[in-house]
C-alpha positions in Angstrom: 184.2 128.5 251.5 185.0 131.6 248.7 181.5 132.7 246.6 181.3 132.5 242.6 181.9 135.8 241.0 179.3 137.6 239.8 177.9 136.8 236.1 178.9 139.4 233.5 175.5 139.2 231.7 175.3 139.9 228.1 171.8 140.4 226.6 171.3 139.8 222.7 167.9 141.8 222.1 165.7 142.3 218.7 167.0 139.0 216.9 165.1 135.7 215.6 166.5 132.5 217.6 167.3 129.5 215.6 165.7 126.9 218.6 166.7 123.3 217.4 163.2 122.0 218.4 161.3 125.0 216.6 160.3 124.9 212.8 160.8 128.7 212.6 162.6 131.2 213.7 161.3 132.8 217.2 161.5 136.4 218.5 163.3 136.5 221.6 166.2 137.7 223.3 169.3 135.4 224.6 171.3 136.0 227.9 174.7 135.0 228.0 177.1 135.0 231.2 180.4 136.0 229.8 182.0 134.6 233.2 181.1 131.0 232.9 181.0 131.0 228.8 177.6 130.2 228.4 173.7 130.7 228.3 171.6 131.3 231.2 168.3 132.2 232.8 167.6 136.0 233.2 164.9 135.1 236.0 167.6 132.8 237.5 170.2 135.5 237.8 168.1 138.2 238.8 166.5 136.9 241.5 169.6 134.4 242.8 172.4 136.5 242.0 170.8 140.2 241.9 172.3 140.8 238.3 171.3 142.4 235.5 172.8 142.6 231.8 176.1 144.9 231.5 176.1 144.7 228.2 172.9 145.5 226.0 173.0 144.3 221.9 170.8 145.1 219.6 171.3 142.6 216.7 168.7 144.4 214.3 166.2 141.6 213.6 169.2 139.1 212.8 169.0 135.1 213.4 171.2 134.2 216.3 172.0 130.3 215.7 174.0 127.9 217.9 177.6 127.7 216.6 178.1 125.5 213.8 180.1 122.0 214.4 181.8 120.5 211.1 182.8 117.0 212.0 185.1 116.5 208.6 187.4 119.0 207.5 191.0 118.0 206.7 192.4 121.4 207.0 192.1 125.1 206.3 193.8 128.0 205.4 197.3 126.3 204.2 197.3 123.6 207.2 196.8 120.3 206.3 195.8 118.4 209.6 197.5 115.1 208.4 201.1 117.0 208.0 203.5 117.0 210.8 205.9 119.5 211.2 207.9 122.0 213.4 205.4 124.5 213.4 202.2 122.2 213.4 200.9 123.8 217.0 201.5 127.2 215.7 199.9 126.5 212.6 196.8 125.0 214.3 196.3 127.9 216.8 196.4 130.1 213.6 194.1 128.0 211.4 191.7 128.1 214.6 191.1 131.6 214.8 190.7 132.1 211.0 188.0 129.3 210.8 185.9 130.5 213.4 185.4 133.2 211.4 183.1 131.1 208.6 180.9 130.5 211.7 182.3 126.9 212.7 183.4 127.6 216.6 183.6 123.8 217.0 185.0 121.0 214.6 186.7 117.2 214.3 190.6 117.8 212.7 190.4 114.7 210.3 193.3 112.8 209.7 193.5 110.8 206.3 195.0 107.8 206.3 198.7 107.9 207.3 201.3 105.9 208.6 201.6 105.5 212.2 204.3 108.1 212.9 201.8 110.3 211.5 199.1 109.8 214.4 201.3 109.6 216.7 202.6 113.2 216.3 199.5 114.8 215.4 197.1 113.3 218.0 198.3 115.0 220.5 197.7 118.3 219.2 193.9 117.9 218.4 193.0 117.0 221.3 190.0 118.4 223.6 191.1 121.6 224.9 191.5 121.9 229.3 190.9 125.3 228.9 187.7 127.3 227.9 189.6 130.7 226.1 187.2 132.3 223.8 190.0 133.8 221.7 191.4 130.6 220.8 189.3 130.4 217.8 187.3 127.2 216.5 187.2 124.7 219.5 188.6 121.0 218.6 186.3 118.4 220.0 188.7 115.6 219.3 189.8 114.0 216.0 188.3 112.2 213.3 190.7 109.7 212.7 189.1 108.7 208.4 191.2 105.6 208.0 193.5 103.5 207.7 191.3 100.8 208.5 188.6 101.3 205.0 188.5 99.1 201.6 191.4 99.4 199.1 188.1 99.1 196.8 187.0 102.2 198.0 190.2 104.0 199.6 189.3 107.3 197.2 192.7 109.6 197.0 193.5 107.9 200.0 197.3 106.5 199.7 197.0 102.7 199.1 200.2 102.1 200.9 198.8 103.2 204.2 195.9 101.1 204.4 196.2 98.6 207.5 194.0 95.6 208.1 192.7 95.3 211.5 192.1 92.2 213.5 192.8 93.0 217.1 192.9 96.3 219.5 196.6 96.1 219.6 196.0 96.9 215.5 194.9 99.9 216.4 196.7 101.0 219.6 199.8 100.4 217.2 198.5 102.5 214.6 196.5 105.5 216.8 199.1 105.2 219.5 197.1 103.5 222.7 197.4 106.7 225.1 195.6 108.4 222.3 192.9 105.8 222.1 190.1 108.2 224.3 187.0 110.6 223.5 189.0 113.4 224.5 191.4 112.9 222.1 190.1 110.6 218.9 186.3 111.3 218.9 185.2 109.6 215.5 186.9 106.9 214.1 185.5 105.9 210.0 186.4 102.1 209.8 185.1 99.9 207.2 182.4 97.3 208.3 183.7 94.6 206.6 187.2 94.6 207.8 186.0 93.9 210.9 184.3 90.4 210.7 184.3 89.7 214.5 182.9 93.1 215.2 185.7 93.4 218.1 187.5 96.3 216.7 184.0 98.1 216.8 182.8 97.0 220.1 186.7 98.1 221.6 185.7 101.8 220.0 182.4 102.4 221.1 183.5 100.4 224.1 185.9 103.5 224.8 183.8 106.5 224.1 185.0 106.6 220.5 182.3 106.8 218.3 182.5 104.6 214.9 181.6 105.9 211.3 181.0 103.2 208.5 182.8 104.7 205.6 185.1 103.9 202.7 183.3 100.6 202.6 182.4 97.7 200.5 180.0 96.8 202.7 176.7 95.1 201.8 173.2 96.2 203.5 173.4 93.2 205.6 177.0 94.0 206.7 176.0 97.8 207.3 172.9 96.9 209.0 174.7 94.2 211.7 177.2 97.4 212.3 174.7 99.8 213.6 171.8 97.2 215.0 174.6 95.3 216.7 178.2 96.6 217.0 177.0 100.2 218.0 177.9 102.3 214.9 176.1 105.5 215.3 177.1 107.4 211.7 177.6 107.2 208.1 180.9 109.0 206.8 180.3 111.5 203.7 177.1 109.4 202.2 177.2 108.3 198.7 180.7 108.8 198.0 183.7 106.0 198.8 180.8 103.6 199.0 178.3 101.2 196.5 175.8 103.3 195.3 172.0 102.2 196.0 170.4 99.5 194.2 166.7 98.9 194.6 167.7 95.1 195.1 171.1 96.0 197.1 170.7 99.2 198.8 174.1 98.8 200.7 175.2 101.3 203.2 172.7 104.1 201.6 170.0 101.6 202.1 170.3 102.6 206.3 168.5 105.6 205.8 165.6 103.3 205.1 165.9 101.1 207.3 162.4 100.8 209.7 162.9 102.0 212.8 161.1 103.2 216.1 159.5 106.6 215.2 161.7 109.3 213.0 163.3 111.9 215.2 162.6 110.0 218.6 165.3 108.5 220.9 164.1 105.3 219.6 165.2 106.2 216.0 168.1 104.0 215.4 169.0 104.8 212.1 172.9 106.4 211.8 173.6 109.7 211.6 174.9 110.6 208.3 177.6 113.1 206.7 176.7 114.7 203.5 179.0 117.3 201.1 176.1 119.6 199.6 178.9 121.3 197.5 176.9 120.1 194.0 180.4 118.7 193.2 180.2 115.3 195.6 176.6 115.0 195.3 174.4 115.5 192.9 171.7 117.8 194.3 169.0 115.7 193.8 170.6 113.1 195.7 171.2 115.7 199.0 167.6 116.1 198.7 166.7 112.5 199.0 169.0 111.7 201.8 167.3 114.6 203.6 163.8 113.5 203.2 164.9 110.1 204.3 166.2 111.0 207.2 166.6 114.6 208.1 167.2 114.3 212.0 170.0 112.0 210.8 171.8 114.8 208.4 175.0 116.2 209.5 176.1 118.7 206.8 179.9 118.4 206.6 183.0 120.2 204.3 185.2 117.3 203.6 187.8 120.7 203.3 191.2 120.7 202.5 194.0 122.6 203.0 193.2 124.8 200.4 190.0 126.4 201.8 190.7 130.1 202.2 193.3 130.1 199.7 193.8 131.4 196.3 192.8 129.2 193.3 196.1 127.0 192.2 198.3 123.8 192.5 199.3 123.1 196.2 201.2 119.9 197.4 199.6 116.7 199.5 200.7 114.8 201.9 201.3 111.2 200.2 203.6 113.2 197.2 200.5 113.8 194.7 199.4 117.3 193.8 196.0 118.6 193.7 194.5 121.5 192.3 191.7 124.1 193.7 189.3 125.7 191.4 186.9 127.5 193.8 185.1 125.3 196.0 186.4 121.9 194.0 189.6 120.6 194.5 190.6 117.8 192.3 193.8 115.6 192.5 196.3 117.0 189.6 197.5 113.3 188.3 193.7 112.3 187.7 191.0 114.6 187.9 189.3 113.1 190.8 187.7 114.9 193.7 189.9 115.4 196.3 188.1 117.0 199.5 186.8 120.5 199.0 187.2 124.1 199.6 183.8 124.9 200.4 182.7 126.8 203.8 179.8 125.0 206.0 177.6 127.8 205.2 177.8 127.8 201.7 177.0 124.4 202.3 173.9 125.2 204.4 172.6 127.8 201.7 172.8 124.8 199.3 170.6 122.6 201.4 167.9 125.3 201.9 168.3 126.1 198.4 167.9 122.2 197.2 165.6 121.2 199.4 163.0 124.3 200.1 163.3 123.6 203.9 163.6 127.4 205.9 166.4 128.2 207.4 165.6 127.7 211.3 165.3 124.0 210.2 168.3 123.4 207.8 170.5 125.2 210.7 170.0 122.0 212.8 172.2 120.0 210.3 175.3 122.5 211.3 174.0 122.7 215.1 171.8 120.0 216.8 172.3 117.1 214.6 176.4 116.9 215.1 175.7 117.5 218.8 173.5 114.8 219.2 175.6 112.5 217.3 178.6 113.6 219.1 177.0 113.0 222.5 177.2 116.9 223.2 173.3 117.9 223.1 172.8 120.2 225.8 176.2 121.7 225.7 176.7 122.3 222.3 174.3 122.9 218.9 171.6 124.7 220.9 170.6 127.6 222.5 169.3 126.5 226.0 169.8 127.3 229.5 173.6 125.7 230.5 174.5 125.5 226.6 177.8 126.7 225.7 177.2 130.5 224.7 179.1 129.5 221.0 176.9 131.5 218.3 176.4 132.8 214.7 175.0 135.8 214.1 173.3 135.6 210.6 171.7 138.1 208.2 169.3 136.4 205.5 168.4 137.7 202.1 167.0 135.9 199.4 166.7 132.5 201.7 170.6 133.0 201.5 172.2 133.1 205.6 175.5 135.0 205.9 177.6 135.3 208.8 178.1 138.9 210.5 179.0 137.8 213.8 180.5 134.8 216.0 180.4 134.0 219.2 182.6 131.8 221.5 182.1 131.0 225.1 180.2 134.4 225.8 182.5 136.7 224.0 181.9 138.4 220.3 185.4 137.0 218.5 184.4 138.4 214.7 182.2 141.0 213.5 181.8 140.6 209.5 184.6 142.6 207.7 187.4 141.8 210.8 190.2 140.7 209.9 190.0 141.0 205.7 193.7 142.3 205.9 194.8 140.0 208.1 193.5 137.2 205.7 195.2 138.8 203.0 198.6 138.6 205.1 197.9 135.0 205.9 197.7 134.1 202.5 200.6 136.2 201.0 202.9 134.5 203.2 201.7 130.8 202.5 
């Protein structure tokens, strides 16, 4: 038997680590193995492999965070993930390399409510990769199918003609494609629980290892609670949006955050995780703070970004024949003026959370690293800085309580340094 190749070790020094279980940034070196793409124990490398760092990088007291994870992003840099085309694969490869520069090292490409042929065409491209290429950009962890099994009363800008009932497993298979119903291809499905009266569909999803998220739903609190406690739902899609608003006598889906549990933040905490768009457009800052205070361990910041993220302001076509308009970080449907996703970056949402809640960056970073990794069942692989975790990192500068992405590392390789690719990005936008 051949021996494993010796590790190629990088030592990051003079840095402050955002360790997922610490409330403060920790002054500590971090060691990466560029051969395996993982974080390593330096003592093990030295004593067992007789290896020492071949690369030492001084980070000048900047923050090192696990790579960001966005579990709801509909597109970016000119690509709508729900719009198949002859150049879809090439466009997907291109936008992954742009997205990683924002600090997002892993994501769930999100498909809105579509006709079956769209899912059959796009989903095979969105599955998790079998290779670990640091230069491929942000890594898909599988798709988020946001529909089409959602409430017509809470469909938002989803095309009503695409919505479908769902009563049997064959409905799932005919819509998404039977071969796509696995967690490597579809990681998460947003489905309104009131449409699944028997619970058969939710149990079928969770039984296959696919996460069920409650969203675009008119469910009562009792229906939502049953979906979590009995059927295995573990996530809420963009809290507050496309659901009944909480009332003190009927809290609806939002009330799940206040459900009695066996210990906040513990393994026995059965409250669901929740995505929330902290852009000051989808949700008022005070309501973001309220939700975070109620269940910080379950808070996951998402962008809900559209294809216009990274593009100039203006009007753009959408897949259902509508036209939307980008105004800064806001995206609205031109016909109605209604909110139509966002053009916000995840780091911008993070900075907003820090400003609105007053929590420090070490704790706030959990909402884009540890919390989504836990929700996805990937703790120990993604979203952390522990030994054995993938060496997906974001190096951040901090000024006035706000952080800025300075470097991004993927599988132990530095793939972005602040300022890189500026002209390239301009060229991409011009071609679009």
